[in-house]
All heavy atoms as TSV, in Angstrom:
chain	resi	resn	atom	element	x	y	z
A	1	MET	N	N	0.834	-1.174	0.000
A	1	MET	CA	C	0.000	0.000	0.000
A	1	MET	C	C	0.883	1.244	0.000
A	1	MET	O	O	1.905	1.296	0.664
A	1	MET	CB	C	-0.913	-0.022	1.226
A	1	MET	CG	C	-1.881	1.124	1.248
A	1	MET	SD	S	-3.002	1.102	2.653
A	1	MET	CE	C	-4.066	-0.222	2.192
A	2	SER	N	N	0.462	2.246	-0.704
A	2	SER	CA	C	1.221	3.483	-0.814
A	2	SER	C	C	1.174	4.275	0.494
A	2	SER	O	O	0.234	4.166	1.274
A	2	SER	CB	C	0.629	4.320	-1.945
A	2	SER	OG	O	1.268	5.564	-1.999
A	3	ALA	N	N	2.198	5.071	0.745
A	3	ALA	CA	C	2.249	5.874	1.968
A	3	ALA	C	C	1.174	6.951	1.978
A	3	ALA	O	O	0.822	7.461	3.032
A	3	ALA	CB	C	3.621	6.505	2.114
A	4	ILE	N	N	0.639	7.292	0.829
A	4	ILE	CA	C	-0.407	8.314	0.767
A	4	ILE	C	C	-1.706	7.787	1.349
A	4	ILE	O	O	-2.450	8.521	1.991
A	4	ILE	CB	C	-0.610	8.780	-0.685
A	4	ILE	CG1	C	0.661	9.452	-1.188
A	4	ILE	CG2	C	-1.786	9.724	-0.804
A	4	ILE	CD1	C	0.626	9.773	-2.660
A	5	PHE	N	N	-1.982	6.510	1.171
A	5	PHE	CA	C	-3.248	5.943	1.597
A	5	PHE	C	C	-3.202	5.341	2.992
A	5	PHE	O	O	-4.226	5.028	3.556
A	5	PHE	CB	C	-3.707	4.892	0.595
A	5	PHE	CG	C	-3.888	5.457	-0.784
A	5	PHE	CD1	C	-3.107	5.034	-1.825
A	5	PHE	CD2	C	-4.831	6.435	-1.031
A	5	PHE	CE1	C	-3.265	5.558	-3.094
A	5	PHE	CE2	C	-5.000	6.973	-2.282
A	5	PHE	CZ	C	-4.215	6.526	-3.323
A	6	ASN	N	N	-2.028	5.181	3.557
A	6	ASN	CA	C	-1.878	4.648	4.899
A	6	ASN	C	C	-1.456	5.796	5.803
A	6	ASN	O	O	-0.380	6.369	5.630
A	6	ASN	CB	C	-0.831	3.532	4.900
A	6	ASN	CG	C	-0.761	2.825	6.213
A	6	ASN	OD1	O	-1.389	3.221	7.185
A	6	ASN	ND2	N	0.021	1.766	6.254
A	7	PHE	N	N	-2.302	6.137	6.782
A	7	PHE	CA	C	-2.065	7.326	7.601
A	7	PHE	C	C	-0.779	7.222	8.407
A	7	PHE	O	O	-0.023	8.188	8.514
A	7	PHE	CB	C	-3.262	7.561	8.527
A	7	PHE	CG	C	-3.172	8.847	9.285
A	7	PHE	CD1	C	-3.260	10.063	8.626
A	7	PHE	CD2	C	-2.994	8.845	10.654
A	7	PHE	CE1	C	-3.172	11.260	9.319
A	7	PHE	CE2	C	-2.907	10.027	11.354
A	7	PHE	CZ	C	-3.003	11.245	10.687
A	8	GLN	N	N	-0.494	6.056	8.959
A	8	GLN	CA	C	0.731	5.882	9.742
A	8	GLN	C	C	1.969	6.045	8.865
A	8	GLN	O	O	2.948	6.674	9.270
A	8	GLN	CB	C	0.743	4.511	10.413
A	8	GLN	CG	C	1.944	4.300	11.294
A	8	GLN	CD	C	1.905	2.955	12.005
A	8	GLN	OE1	O	0.985	2.177	11.822
A	8	GLN	NE2	N	2.916	2.685	12.794
A	9	SER	N	N	1.938	5.524	7.667
A	9	SER	CA	C	3.068	5.681	6.754
A	9	SER	C	C	3.225	7.128	6.311
A	9	SER	O	O	4.352	7.619	6.173
A	9	SER	CB	C	2.887	4.785	5.532
A	9	SER	OG	O	2.862	3.444	5.915
A	10	LEU	N	N	2.123	7.820	6.115
A	10	LEU	CA	C	2.177	9.233	5.747
A	10	LEU	C	C	2.819	10.059	6.857
A	10	LEU	O	O	3.680	10.902	6.596
A	10	LEU	CB	C	0.781	9.760	5.434
A	10	LEU	CG	C	0.680	11.234	5.056
A	10	LEU	CD1	C	1.402	11.500	3.753
A	10	LEU	CD2	C	-0.766	11.652	4.964
A	11	LEU	N	N	2.448	9.794	8.099
A	11	LEU	CA	C	3.066	10.500	9.224
A	11	LEU	C	C	4.551	10.182	9.340
A	11	LEU	O	O	5.361	11.058	9.647
A	11	LEU	CB	C	2.356	10.141	10.526
A	11	LEU	CG	C	0.965	10.724	10.712
A	11	LEU	CD1	C	0.364	10.234	12.019
A	11	LEU	CD2	C	0.977	12.225	10.659
A	12	THR	N	N	4.926	8.953	9.071
A	12	THR	CA	C	6.330	8.566	9.099
A	12	THR	C	C	7.129	9.313	8.035
A	12	THR	O	O	8.220	9.817	8.304
A	12	THR	CB	C	6.479	7.050	8.897
A	12	THR	OG1	O	5.704	6.374	9.879
A	12	THR	CG2	C	7.913	6.613	9.002
A	13	VAL	N	N	6.581	9.416	6.848
A	13	VAL	CA	C	7.249	10.123	5.758
A	13	VAL	C	C	7.395	11.607	6.092
A	13	VAL	O	O	8.457	12.204	5.867
A	13	VAL	CB	C	6.482	9.917	4.431
A	13	VAL	CG1	C	6.970	10.862	3.360
A	13	VAL	CG2	C	6.606	8.482	3.969
A	14	ILE	N	N	6.369	12.217	6.669
A	14	ILE	CA	C	6.437	13.631	7.032
A	14	ILE	C	C	7.477	13.858	8.124
A	14	ILE	O	O	8.268	14.801	8.054
A	14	ILE	CB	C	5.046	14.138	7.465
A	14	ILE	CG1	C	4.113	14.187	6.257
A	14	ILE	CG2	C	5.135	15.509	8.116
A	14	ILE	CD1	C	2.667	14.453	6.587
A	15	LEU	N	N	7.511	12.989	9.134
A	15	LEU	CA	C	8.514	13.116	10.193
A	15	LEU	C	C	9.926	12.940	9.651
A	15	LEU	O	O	10.843	13.676	10.032
A	15	LEU	CB	C	8.255	12.104	11.298
A	15	LEU	CG	C	7.209	12.492	12.330
A	15	LEU	CD1	C	6.941	11.326	13.269
A	15	LEU	CD2	C	7.645	13.710	13.104
A	16	LEU	N	N	10.112	11.986	8.765
A	16	LEU	CA	C	11.433	11.788	8.167
A	16	LEU	C	C	11.840	12.987	7.311
A	16	LEU	O	O	13.010	13.378	7.300
A	16	LEU	CB	C	11.454	10.508	7.331
A	16	LEU	CG	C	11.500	9.200	8.121
A	16	LEU	CD1	C	11.349	8.024	7.184
A	16	LEU	CD2	C	12.788	9.105	8.897
A	17	LEU	N	N	10.895	13.580	6.611
A	17	LEU	CA	C	11.182	14.771	5.807
A	17	LEU	C	C	11.605	15.937	6.696
A	17	LEU	O	O	12.587	16.628	6.401
A	17	LEU	CB	C	9.957	15.155	4.965
A	17	LEU	CG	C	10.104	16.396	4.099
A	17	LEU	CD1	C	11.116	16.154	2.995
A	17	LEU	CD2	C	8.769	16.795	3.531
A	18	ILE	N	N	10.895	16.149	7.798
A	18	ILE	CA	C	11.232	17.234	8.722
A	18	ILE	C	C	12.617	17.014	9.319
A	18	ILE	O	O	13.443	17.935	9.357
A	18	ILE	CB	C	10.156	17.353	9.820
A	18	ILE	CG1	C	8.867	17.898	9.224
A	18	ILE	CG2	C	10.638	18.236	10.959
A	18	ILE	CD1	C	7.685	17.854	10.163
A	19	CYS	N	N	12.893	15.793	9.770
A	19	CYS	CA	C	14.194	15.511	10.382
A	19	CYS	C	C	15.331	15.620	9.366
A	19	CYS	O	O	16.400	16.156	9.683
A	19	CYS	CB	C	14.185	14.118	11.011
A	19	CYS	SG	S	13.080	13.980	12.415
A	20	THR	N	N	15.112	15.157	8.156
A	20	THR	CA	C	16.138	15.225	7.125
A	20	THR	C	C	16.435	16.666	6.731
A	20	THR	O	O	17.602	17.056	6.586
A	20	THR	CB	C	15.705	14.418	5.885
A	20	THR	OG1	O	15.451	13.077	6.276
A	20	THR	CG2	C	16.764	14.441	4.812
A	21	CYS	N	N	15.394	17.472	6.570
A	21	CYS	CA	C	15.604	18.871	6.193
A	21	CYS	C	C	16.306	19.641	7.301
A	21	CYS	O	O	17.173	20.481	7.024
A	21	CYS	CB	C	14.272	19.527	5.855
A	21	CYS	SG	S	13.565	18.950	4.304
A	22	ALA	N	N	15.951	19.377	8.551
A	22	ALA	CA	C	16.628	20.052	9.661
A	22	ALA	C	C	18.100	19.645	9.722
A	22	ALA	O	O	18.976	20.477	9.987
A	22	ALA	CB	C	15.932	19.725	10.972
A	23	TYR	N	N	18.394	18.389	9.469
A	23	TYR	CA	C	19.788	17.927	9.469
A	23	TYR	C	C	20.568	18.556	8.318
A	23	TYR	O	O	21.700	19.007	8.506
A	23	TYR	CB	C	19.830	16.405	9.373
A	23	TYR	CG	C	21.225	15.856	9.310
A	23	TYR	CD1	C	22.005	15.772	10.452
A	23	TYR	CD2	C	21.768	15.416	8.104
A	23	TYR	CE1	C	23.295	15.274	10.404
A	23	TYR	CE2	C	23.052	14.913	8.042
A	23	TYR	CZ	C	23.812	14.846	9.192
A	23	TYR	OH	O	25.083	14.356	9.129
A	24	LEU	N	N	19.978	18.595	7.131
A	24	LEU	CA	C	20.660	19.193	5.985
A	24	LEU	C	C	20.924	20.678	6.206
A	24	LEU	O	O	21.985	21.182	5.836
A	24	LEU	CB	C	19.832	19.008	4.711
A	24	LEU	CG	C	19.875	17.625	4.084
A	24	LEU	CD1	C	18.923	17.569	2.896
A	24	LEU	CD2	C	21.274	17.285	3.657
A	25	ARG	N	N	19.985	21.371	6.823
A	25	ARG	CA	C	20.188	22.794	7.081
A	25	ARG	C	C	21.277	23.010	8.124
A	25	ARG	O	O	22.012	23.989	8.071
A	25	ARG	CB	C	18.901	23.466	7.524
A	25	ARG	CG	C	19.058	24.963	7.598
A	25	ARG	CD	C	17.723	25.663	7.649
A	25	ARG	NE	N	17.906	27.090	7.475
A	25	ARG	CZ	C	18.236	27.918	8.467
A	25	ARG	NH1	N	18.422	27.456	9.680
A	25	ARG	NH2	N	18.373	29.201	8.232
A	26	ALA	N	N	21.399	22.093	9.073
A	26	ALA	CA	C	22.471	22.218	10.068
A	26	ALA	C	C	23.841	21.971	9.433
A	26	ALA	O	O	24.825	22.601	9.818
A	26	ALA	CB	C	22.234	21.237	11.203
A	27	MET	N	N	23.910	21.076	8.473
A	27	MET	CA	C	25.184	20.750	7.834
A	27	MET	C	C	25.557	21.740	6.729
A	27	MET	O	O	26.718	22.108	6.589
A	27	MET	CB	C	25.135	19.333	7.235
A	27	MET	CG	C	25.050	18.233	8.247
A	27	MET	SD	S	26.529	18.151	9.246
A	27	MET	CE	C	25.841	18.410	10.857
A	28	ALA	N	N	24.574	22.147	5.931
A	28	ALA	CA	C	24.829	23.062	4.810
A	28	ALA	C	C	23.685	24.072	4.726
A	28	ALA	O	O	22.735	23.881	3.963
A	28	ALA	CB	C	24.952	22.285	3.512
A	29	PRO	N	N	23.748	25.153	5.512
A	29	PRO	CA	C	22.630	26.115	5.545
A	29	PRO	C	C	22.350	26.791	4.204
A	29	PRO	O	O	21.208	27.102	3.890
A	29	PRO	CB	C	23.067	27.152	6.579
A	29	PRO	CG	C	24.252	26.604	7.249
A	29	PRO	CD	C	24.804	25.500	6.425
A	30	SER	N	N	23.374	27.021	3.419
A	30	SER	CA	C	23.163	27.721	2.148
A	30	SER	C	C	22.355	26.889	1.155
A	30	SER	O	O	21.763	27.441	0.224
A	30	SER	CB	C	24.502	28.099	1.532
A	30	SER	OG	O	25.250	26.935	1.230
A	31	LEU	N	N	22.319	25.594	1.354
A	31	LEU	CA	C	21.588	24.713	0.444
A	31	LEU	C	C	20.086	24.964	0.498
A	31	LEU	O	O	19.414	24.991	-0.536
A	31	LEU	CB	C	21.895	23.244	0.792
A	31	LEU	CG	C	21.385	22.182	-0.153
A	31	LEU	CD1	C	22.075	22.319	-1.497
A	31	LEU	CD2	C	21.623	20.810	0.423
A	32	LEU	N	N	19.550	25.175	1.694
A	32	LEU	CA	C	18.107	25.374	1.838
A	32	LEU	C	C	17.713	26.842	1.956
A	32	LEU	O	O	16.574	27.192	1.683
A	32	LEU	CB	C	17.589	24.615	3.063
A	32	LEU	CG	C	17.624	23.099	2.952
A	32	LEU	CD1	C	17.183	22.464	4.256
A	32	LEU	CD2	C	16.742	22.612	1.826
A	33	ASP	N	N	18.631	27.710	2.370
A	33	ASP	CA	C	18.281	29.116	2.580
A	33	ASP	C	C	18.017	29.875	1.286
A	33	ASP	O	O	17.293	30.871	1.298
A	33	ASP	CB	C	19.372	29.826	3.378
A	33	ASP	CG	C	19.314	29.465	4.842
A	33	ASP	OD1	O	18.285	28.912	5.275
A	33	ASP	OD2	O	20.305	29.720	5.550
A	34	LYS	N	N	18.574	29.421	0.184
A	34	LYS	CA	C	18.368	30.156	-1.065
A	34	LYS	C	C	17.003	29.872	-1.685
A	34	LYS	O	O	16.566	30.591	-2.559
A	34	LYS	CB	C	19.482	29.832	-2.063
A	34	LYS	CG	C	19.568	28.377	-2.458
A	34	LYS	CD	C	20.748	28.134	-3.373
A	34	LYS	CE	C	20.880	26.651	-3.652
A	34	LYS	NZ	N	22.049	26.357	-4.446
A	35	ASN	N	N	16.315	28.842	-1.227
A	35	ASN	CA	C	15.002	28.472	-1.773
A	35	ASN	C	C	13.939	28.617	-0.688
A	35	ASN	O	O	13.421	27.637	-0.164
A	35	ASN	CB	C	15.016	27.036	-2.282
A	35	ASN	CG	C	15.971	26.821	-3.415
A	35	ASN	OD1	O	16.067	27.656	-4.306
A	35	ASN	ND2	N	16.702	25.734	-3.390
A	36	LYS	N	N	13.575	29.846	-0.358
A	36	LYS	CA	C	12.574	30.067	0.684
A	36	LYS	C	C	11.159	30.144	0.131
A	36	LYS	O	O	10.199	30.061	0.889
A	36	LYS	CB	C	12.888	31.346	1.459
A	36	LYS	CG	C	14.134	31.226	2.288
A	36	LYS	CD	C	14.375	32.467	3.101
A	36	LYS	CE	C	15.626	32.321	3.922
A	36	LYS	NZ	N	15.915	33.507	4.719
A	37	THR	N	N	11.013	30.295	-1.154
A	37	THR	CA	C	9.690	30.371	-1.768
A	37	THR	C	C	9.598	29.327	-2.869
A	37	THR	O	O	10.594	28.763	-3.312
A	37	THR	CB	C	9.433	31.767	-2.354
A	37	THR	OG1	O	10.436	32.049	-3.332
A	37	THR	CG2	C	9.457	32.832	-1.273
A	38	GLY	N	N	8.385	29.105	-3.321
A	38	GLY	CA	C	8.166	28.163	-4.410
A	38	GLY	C	C	8.079	26.730	-3.930
A	38	GLY	O	O	7.899	26.449	-2.741
A	39	LEU	N	N	8.225	25.821	-4.862
A	39	LEU	CA	C	8.099	24.404	-4.552
A	39	LEU	C	C	9.222	23.915	-3.639
A	39	LEU	O	O	8.982	23.147	-2.704
A	39	LEU	CB	C	8.085	23.586	-5.844
A	39	LEU	CG	C	7.815	22.090	-5.691
A	39	LEU	CD1	C	6.444	21.862	-5.086
A	39	LEU	CD2	C	7.931	21.391	-7.016
A	40	LEU	N	N	10.427	24.372	-3.866
A	40	LEU	CA	C	11.549	23.968	-3.016
A	40	LEU	C	C	11.509	24.647	-1.649
A	40	LEU	O	O	12.244	24.255	-0.743
A	40	LEU	CB	C	12.876	24.257	-3.715
A	40	LEU	CG	C	13.137	23.427	-4.962
A	40	LEU	CD1	C	14.439	23.861	-5.619
A	40	LEU	CD2	C	13.180	21.953	-4.637
A	41	GLY	N	N	10.646	25.637	-1.473
A	41	GLY	CA	C	10.467	26.285	-0.185
A	41	GLY	C	C	9.852	25.363	0.846
A	41	GLY	O	O	9.952	25.614	2.052
A	42	ILE	N	N	9.228	24.293	0.391
A	42	ILE	CA	C	8.664	23.300	1.315
A	42	ILE	C	C	9.765	22.692	2.172
A	42	ILE	O	O	9.583	22.492	3.373
A	42	ILE	CB	C	7.911	22.207	0.526
A	42	ILE	CG1	C	6.681	22.809	-0.152
A	42	ILE	CG2	C	7.517	21.050	1.427
A	42	ILE	CD1	C	6.001	21.887	-1.117
A	43	PHE	N	N	10.921	22.452	1.577
A	43	PHE	CA	C	12.030	21.873	2.329
A	43	PHE	C	C	12.574	22.863	3.350
A	43	PHE	O	O	12.945	22.477	4.459
A	43	PHE	CB	C	13.131	21.401	1.381
A	43	PHE	CG	C	12.660	20.365	0.411
A	43	PHE	CD1	C	12.723	20.600	-0.954
A	43	PHE	CD2	C	12.147	19.166	0.854
A	43	PHE	CE1	C	12.288	19.654	-1.860
A	43	PHE	CE2	C	11.701	18.207	-0.042
A	43	PHE	CZ	C	11.765	18.443	-1.390
A	44	TRP	N	N	12.610	24.157	3.000
A	44	TRP	CA	C	13.044	25.181	3.950
A	44	TRP	C	C	12.068	25.272	5.121
A	44	TRP	O	O	12.475	25.369	6.278
A	44	TRP	CB	C	13.155	26.529	3.243
A	44	TRP	CG	C	13.585	27.625	4.158
A	44	TRP	CD1	C	14.854	27.885	4.590
A	44	TRP	CD2	C	12.743	28.606	4.766
A	44	TRP	NE1	N	14.851	28.972	5.425
A	44	TRP	CE2	C	13.571	29.434	5.547
A	44	TRP	CE3	C	11.383	28.865	4.714
A	44	TRP	CZ2	C	13.062	30.498	6.282
A	44	TRP	CZ3	C	10.886	29.933	5.441
A	44	TRP	CH2	C	11.727	30.729	6.215
A	45	LYS	N	N	10.769	25.196	4.820
A	45	LYS	CA	C	9.755	25.251	5.871
A	45	LYS	C	C	9.842	24.026	6.777
A	45	LYS	O	O	9.677	24.134	7.996
A	45	LYS	CB	C	8.364	25.365	5.259
A	45	LYS	CG	C	8.129	26.701	4.609
A	45	LYS	CD	C	6.819	26.748	3.877
A	45	LYS	CE	C	6.717	28.052	3.114
A	45	LYS	NZ	N	5.564	28.109	2.251
A	46	CYS	N	N	10.097	22.869	6.206
A	46	CYS	CA	C	10.270	21.657	7.024
A	46	CYS	C	C	11.494	21.763	7.926
A	46	CYS	O	O	11.468	21.318	9.074
A	46	CYS	CB	C	10.381	20.421	6.132
A	46	CYS	SG	S	8.837	19.931	5.382
A	47	SER	N	N	12.545	22.379	7.421
A	47	SER	CA	C	13.739	22.551	8.252
A	47	SER	C	C	13.473	23.519	9.394
A	47	SER	O	O	13.964	23.333	10.502
A	47	SER	CB	C	14.925	23.017	7.414
A	47	SER	OG	O	14.770	24.354	7.012
A	48	ARG	N	N	12.686	24.563	9.158
A	48	ARG	CA	C	12.340	25.503	10.222
A	48	ARG	C	C	11.466	24.835	11.279
A	48	ARG	O	O	11.625	25.084	12.471
A	48	ARG	CB	C	11.617	26.723	9.650
A	48	ARG	CG	C	12.447	27.541	8.704
A	48	ARG	CD	C	13.685	28.067	9.347
A	48	ARG	NE	N	13.331	29.165	10.236
A	48	ARG	CZ	C	14.184	29.827	10.963
A	48	ARG	NH1	N	15.456	29.529	10.919
A	48	ARG	NH2	N	13.787	30.796	11.736
A	49	ILE	N	N	10.555	23.982	10.856
A	49	ILE	CA	C	9.733	23.233	11.811
A	49	ILE	C	C	10.625	22.333	12.651
A	49	ILE	O	O	10.467	22.246	13.873
A	49	ILE	CB	C	8.655	22.415	11.075
A	49	ILE	CG1	C	7.609	23.338	10.464
A	49	ILE	CG2	C	7.995	21.418	12.022
A	49	ILE	CD1	C	6.659	22.640	9.524
A	50	GLY	N	N	11.568	21.665	12.017
A	50	GLY	CA	C	12.469	20.780	12.737
A	50	GLY	C	C	13.358	21.508	13.719
A	50	GLY	O	O	13.712	20.975	14.770
A	51	GLU	N	N	13.732	22.749	13.395
A	51	GLU	CA	C	14.580	23.534	14.298
A	51	GLU	C	C	13.788	24.115	15.453
A	51	GLU	O	O	14.195	24.026	16.602
A	51	GLU	CB	C	15.240	24.683	13.535
A	51	GLU	CG	C	16.283	24.245	12.558
A	51	GLU	CD	C	16.767	25.401	11.714
A	51	GLU	OE1	O	16.172	26.497	11.787
A	51	GLU	OE2	O	17.735	25.208	10.983
A	52	ARG	N	N	12.681	24.701	15.170
A	52	ARG	CA	C	11.924	25.423	16.194
A	52	ARG	C	C	11.100	24.505	17.082
A	52	ARG	O	O	10.863	24.800	18.241
A	52	ARG	CB	C	11.011	26.459	15.541
A	52	ARG	CG	C	11.800	27.552	14.877
A	52	ARG	CD	C	10.905	28.618	14.379
A	52	ARG	NE	N	11.709	29.694	13.796
A	52	ARG	CZ	C	11.205	30.816	13.379
A	52	ARG	NH1	N	9.919	31.026	13.455
A	52	ARG	NH2	N	11.992	31.734	12.865
A	53	LYS	N	N	10.621	23.430	16.560
A	53	LYS	CA	C	9.786	22.504	17.324
A	53	LYS	C	C	10.516	21.199	17.604
A	53	LYS	O	O	9.918	20.139	17.672
A	53	LYS	CB	C	8.493	22.195	16.553
A	53	LYS	CG	C	7.683	23.382	16.132
A	53	LYS	CD	C	6.932	23.944	17.299
A	53	LYS	CE	C	5.980	25.023	16.792
A	53	LYS	NZ	N	5.418	25.801	17.848
A	54	SER	N	N	11.816	21.271	17.775
A	54	SER	CA	C	12.611	20.049	17.884
A	54	SER	C	C	12.222	19.139	19.051
A	54	SER	O	O	12.230	17.921	18.882
A	54	SER	CB	C	14.101	20.373	17.925
A	54	SER	OG	O	14.397	21.177	19.029
A	55	PRO	N	N	11.854	19.636	20.244
A	55	PRO	CA	C	11.424	18.690	21.293
A	55	PRO	C	C	10.145	17.940	20.902
A	55	PRO	O	O	10.025	16.738	21.140
A	55	PRO	CB	C	11.186	19.563	22.517
A	55	PRO	CG	C	11.937	20.807	22.273
A	55	PRO	CD	C	11.967	20.997	20.786
A	56	TYR	N	N	9.218	18.652	20.279
A	56	TYR	CA	C	7.979	18.009	19.863
A	56	TYR	C	C	8.208	17.017	18.723
A	56	TYR	O	O	7.601	15.944	18.693
A	56	TYR	CB	C	6.951	19.064	19.432
A	56	TYR	CG	C	6.585	20.026	20.540
A	56	TYR	CD1	C	6.944	21.356	20.463
A	56	TYR	CD2	C	5.901	19.595	21.662
A	56	TYR	CE1	C	6.620	22.240	21.481
A	56	TYR	CE2	C	5.576	20.459	22.686
A	56	TYR	CZ	C	5.931	21.783	22.587
A	56	TYR	OH	O	5.619	22.648	23.588
A	57	VAL	N	N	9.069	17.373	17.801
A	57	VAL	CA	C	9.402	16.474	16.697
A	57	VAL	C	C	10.101	15.226	17.237
A	57	VAL	O	O	9.825	14.107	16.807
A	57	VAL	CB	C	10.271	17.191	15.642
A	57	VAL	CG1	C	10.781	16.219	14.603
A	57	VAL	CG2	C	9.481	18.300	14.973
A	58	ALA	N	N	10.984	15.396	18.217
A	58	ALA	CA	C	11.680	14.249	18.808
A	58	ALA	C	C	10.703	13.323	19.518
A	58	ALA	O	O	10.797	12.090	19.386
A	58	ALA	CB	C	12.747	14.737	19.781
A	59	VAL	N	N	9.758	13.888	20.254
A	59	VAL	CA	C	8.747	13.063	20.927
A	59	VAL	C	C	7.896	12.327	19.901
A	59	VAL	O	O	7.597	11.136	20.055
A	59	VAL	CB	C	7.883	13.935	21.865
A	59	VAL	CG1	C	6.668	13.178	22.353
A	59	VAL	CG2	C	8.704	14.420	23.036
A	60	CYS	N	N	7.523	13.014	18.838
A	60	CYS	CA	C	6.738	12.367	17.775
A	60	CYS	C	C	7.521	11.241	17.117
A	60	CYS	O	O	6.949	10.194	16.779
A	60	CYS	CB	C	6.307	13.384	16.731
A	60	CYS	SG	S	5.043	14.517	17.303
A	61	CYS	N	N	8.824	11.422	16.930
A	61	CYS	CA	C	9.651	10.371	16.343
A	61	CYS	C	C	9.726	9.151	17.253
A	61	CYS	O	O	9.648	8.012	16.781
A	61	CYS	CB	C	11.059	10.894	16.054
A	61	CYS	SG	S	11.158	11.986	14.643
A	62	VAL	N	N	9.846	9.374	18.550
A	62	VAL	CA	C	9.892	8.251	19.497
A	62	VAL	C	C	8.553	7.519	19.522
A	62	VAL	O	O	8.504	6.284	19.489
A	62	VAL	CB	C	10.280	8.751	20.901
A	62	VAL	CG1	C	10.070	7.678	21.944
A	62	VAL	CG2	C	11.715	9.227	20.913
A	63	ILE	N	N	7.469	8.275	19.557
A	63	ILE	CA	C	6.142	7.648	19.542
A	63	ILE	C	C	5.925	6.874	18.260
A	63	ILE	O	O	5.402	5.748	18.275
A	63	ILE	CB	C	5.055	8.716	19.746
A	63	ILE	CG1	C	5.108	9.265	21.177
A	63	ILE	CG2	C	3.662	8.164	19.462
A	63	ILE	CD1	C	4.237	10.478	21.405
A	64	MET	N	N	6.334	7.452	17.131
A	64	MET	CA	C	6.181	6.755	15.851
A	64	MET	C	C	7.027	5.493	15.809
A	64	MET	O	O	6.575	4.452	15.322
A	64	MET	CB	C	6.559	7.690	14.693
A	64	MET	CG	C	6.313	7.115	13.331
A	64	MET	SD	S	4.612	6.665	12.986
A	64	MET	CE	C	3.838	8.235	13.002
A	65	ALA	N	N	8.245	5.558	16.332
A	65	ALA	CA	C	9.098	4.364	16.340
A	65	ALA	C	C	8.493	3.267	17.203
A	65	ALA	O	O	8.485	2.094	16.805
A	65	ALA	CB	C	10.482	4.734	16.862
A	66	LEU	N	N	7.967	3.622	18.362
A	66	LEU	CA	C	7.339	2.624	19.222
A	66	LEU	C	C	6.074	2.042	18.583
A	66	LEU	O	O	5.829	0.836	18.687
A	66	LEU	CB	C	7.006	3.235	20.587
A	66	LEU	CG	C	8.208	3.580	21.452
A	66	LEU	CD1	C	7.755	4.318	22.712
A	66	LEU	CD2	C	9.011	2.345	21.798
A	67	SER	N	N	5.301	2.889	17.922
A	67	SER	CA	C	4.090	2.367	17.284
A	67	SER	C	C	4.418	1.458	16.111
A	67	SER	O	O	3.712	0.491	15.849
A	67	SER	CB	C	3.187	3.519	16.836
A	67	SER	OG	O	3.753	4.202	15.753
A	68	ILE	N	N	5.507	1.750	15.398
A	68	ILE	CA	C	5.905	0.876	14.297
A	68	ILE	C	C	6.443	-0.456	14.826
A	68	ILE	O	O	6.158	-1.521	14.288
A	68	ILE	CB	C	6.940	1.581	13.393
A	68	ILE	CG1	C	6.257	2.684	12.598
A	68	ILE	CG2	C	7.615	0.591	12.439
A	68	ILE	CD1	C	7.221	3.547	11.814
A	69	LEU	N	N	7.205	-0.381	15.915
A	69	LEU	CA	C	7.776	-1.604	16.478
A	69	LEU	C	C	6.721	-2.540	17.054
A	69	LEU	O	O	6.826	-3.764	16.927
A	69	LEU	CB	C	8.788	-1.251	17.579
A	69	LEU	CG	C	10.144	-0.783	17.121
A	69	LEU	CD1	C	10.962	-0.331	18.316
A	69	LEU	CD2	C	10.879	-1.894	16.384
A	70	PHE	N	N	5.713	-1.978	17.705
A	70	PHE	CA	C	4.770	-2.811	18.429
A	70	PHE	C	C	3.404	-2.926	17.783
A	70	PHE	O	O	2.482	-3.472	18.386
A	70	PHE	CB	C	4.619	-2.289	19.866
A	70	PHE	CG	C	5.897	-2.353	20.637
A	70	PHE	CD1	C	6.520	-1.196	21.081
A	70	PHE	CD2	C	6.498	-3.568	20.908
A	70	PHE	CE1	C	7.702	-1.253	21.787
A	70	PHE	CE2	C	7.691	-3.637	21.613
A	70	PHE	CZ	C	8.288	-2.482	22.054
A	71	SER	N	N	3.219	-2.417	16.575
A	71	SER	CA	C	1.932	-2.563	15.892
A	71	SER	C	C	1.954	-3.832	15.045
A	71	SER	O	O	2.983	-4.426	14.761
A	71	SER	CB	C	1.649	-1.346	15.023
A	71	SER	OG	O	2.546	-1.296	13.944
A	72	ASP	N	N	0.782	-4.218	14.617
A	72	ASP	CA	C	0.639	-5.446	13.816
A	72	ASP	C	C	1.113	-5.262	12.408
A	72	ASP	O	O	1.060	-4.380	11.747
A	72	ASP	CB	C	-0.822	-5.902	13.785
A	72	ASP	CG	C	-1.255	-6.369	15.166
A	72	ASP	OD1	O	-0.369	-6.770	15.938
A	72	ASP	OD2	O	-2.449	-6.307	15.437
């Protein structure tokens, strides 16, 4: 089943996107800072969410990992 049609997989993909963008911005800020608008601006916005809401994102990642490990 595609990640679009499975809600848990969709949340996993979104969390991975946020964490990846925040990591890339920490390693190479110029890569994401030049694209703040348009389609590639989504990655900049995900990196800002990952930076500013990092405790909440970390808790969501732990909850998602536990739900994946212990779900059917």
